[in-house]
N, C-alpha and C positions, 0 to 999 in steps of 0.2 A: 252110669260106672263111676259113682261117686261114693267111695264109703266114708269119707274122712280127709280133711282140711286141716292145712299145718296155716298159722296165721307167722308172717316176719312183719316187723315194727322196725320197714326200712325207712323210715322216716325219724331214728331211735340211735343217741349216738351209746358207744358203750364203752364203758371205761375197765381196765383192766391196769392191776400194779401189777407193776416188775423189781427184778430186783428187792427189796428193802419197804415194805408197809407200815409200821408202824409209825412212821418215821411222816406221816399224813397230817396226822394227828393228835403228832405231840412237838413239844419243844425241841428244837435240834441243838440242844449241850450235846458237844462229846467226847463227857465224863460221863452221860448219865445212859444209861441198860435204855434201849430202847426194843430189846426181844425182840432185834436184828441179829441175823449171823450169815446172810449171803455174800457172802466178803469176795470181791476183785482188786485183780493186781495190777499197776499201769504199765508203762513200759520202761520205767526207770526203775520200775520194784516196792513199790506204794501199795501196803494194799490201802484196802476203803469199800466204804459199805455204799451204793447209793438209791433213792429213790425214786423211783419215775413211772409215770403215766403213759398207757397207750391209750387212745383215744379211737376209737374205728364204726363202722357204719356196716349194714349188709345193703352191698350197692346189687347182688345177680343175687336175688332169690332162689333161684333154678342152683349156681352152682354152688349154695349155699347149703341146703337142703340135700341134696346130691353128695354132698361130701365131709362138712363138718358141722353139721345139724346135734343138735343136743350135749352143750356143753364144749365138744373138742375145739371150737375153733377157738376156743383163747389161748388152752392145751397148748394147739400148734402156735398160736400169734407168741405166748412166753418161751417155746421151745426155740423157735428161731429168732427170736431179738435175745435169747444168753448170744447165742452162737455169734452173734452178731458185733453184741457188744463189749467182746470176751475179747475178739478182728478187731475191733477199735480200739479197746485199751491199752491193748498190749505192744499198739501205735504210738501210745502216748504218754510222753511227761505226765505224774501226777496234777501242775500245775497247769498245762496245757485242759487238762477232765475239768476239771475243777472250777479252773476263772479265763486260761484264755483263748483258746478257741471253742467253748462249749458250746456256743451257738453254730457253730462250725457240727462240729459231732454228733449233734442229735440229726439235723439238717438231715447229714449224712444216716445216720443209724434210719429215722422216716423214708427215708428213700431205698435202706436196700431191701428192710424188710417190704417193704409196696411191692418190691419184687418180684420178691421171694414168696409173696404170698397167690402175685398174679401166676407164676409160676407154677402153681399148683389149683392153679383153677378156687381156691377158694372160698369169690365172690366179696371178699370185705375190703371196706376203702380204709386205708388210714389217715385221718382229720388231724389227729396231731399225736406228736411223743413231745413230753418234753421231761426235763426234768428238775425234779425237785429242791433236791438238795443232793451232797451228799457228806460222809465225814467218816472218821478214820476208826479201825475199834476202837473200841472202849479201853482194850487194858494201856494201845499204846499215843492216846491219843499229848499226854499233858506231853509227849515228845512232839507231836504231830503241831500242837499250838506254841513248840517252842519254835518250831523248823519255819512256819506264819509270821511269829515276829521278829525273824531273824531274817525273814524273803521282807516285810513289811517295813525295816527299817534300813533293806540295804537299797528298795527302792526311793524312801523316802531321801538317803544319804545320795543317789544317785540327782532327785528331783530338784533339790539342791546348790550340789553343783553345777545343773544344767543352769538353776536361776539362777545364781552370783557366778556362770563365765558370759552367762546372757543380759548381765545388766556391768561388770566388768571390761570385755571386750570394746563397746558407746564409748563406755570413758575411756580406755584407756588410746582411743583410738582420734578421738577427742581433743584429747590431750596432745596426741602425737602432729594431727593436723597445726595446735595450736601454735606447736614450737617452731614448724618446721613454717610457719604464716611469718613469726617473729626474725626467726632468720635469714627468709628470705624479704623480709625489711628490709634491716637493718642490713642484708648484703647490700641491696640496692641503694640504701643509706651511705654505707660506705661509699658503693660505685658512682655515684652523679657526686660525691663531696671533691671525689681523684681527679673526677674529671675535671669538676670548678676549677682546684688548682692546679690542674694540666691547665688549663686552657689562657687563668690567671699568669 
């Protein structure tokens, strides 16, 4: 009753590049052309090129064979990943995407992608979804570098101000307490002196 055997490597972890691929094998210099062209836009209207990887494995050979064999699984994952990323990026600022909420949104993207492919009975498990790097388009990289430098200067200025505040406030309190103690001591001394004179 069997005329053909389909073998699936259920123990193997497959990799899929999402976004731009060249950055994984090239130095990530913003002003250098990497041959990439898939640009996204953040919620604060900044353009950028992400370099992402999805690692997945076949968890259900039956579902995988019936629905997404012969390479179509990669197309499904890529399409759904682009859809999810566009939605996530449109609600975050550039610095949230690149730095502040980097781990948060990648985990969210992985969970959403897993849910969608489960709903489609793809028979696939997402093992990892991570961001290698991202950078602005080459033509406006210089402007982005200026913005990043200004952001770093701002953070440094804030840190210096906080450090100054943390240093000066205890000093001021110490001086204030010293003056208060001296005044209280002098007041007590004058009071005792006056009481002694009155007694005399």
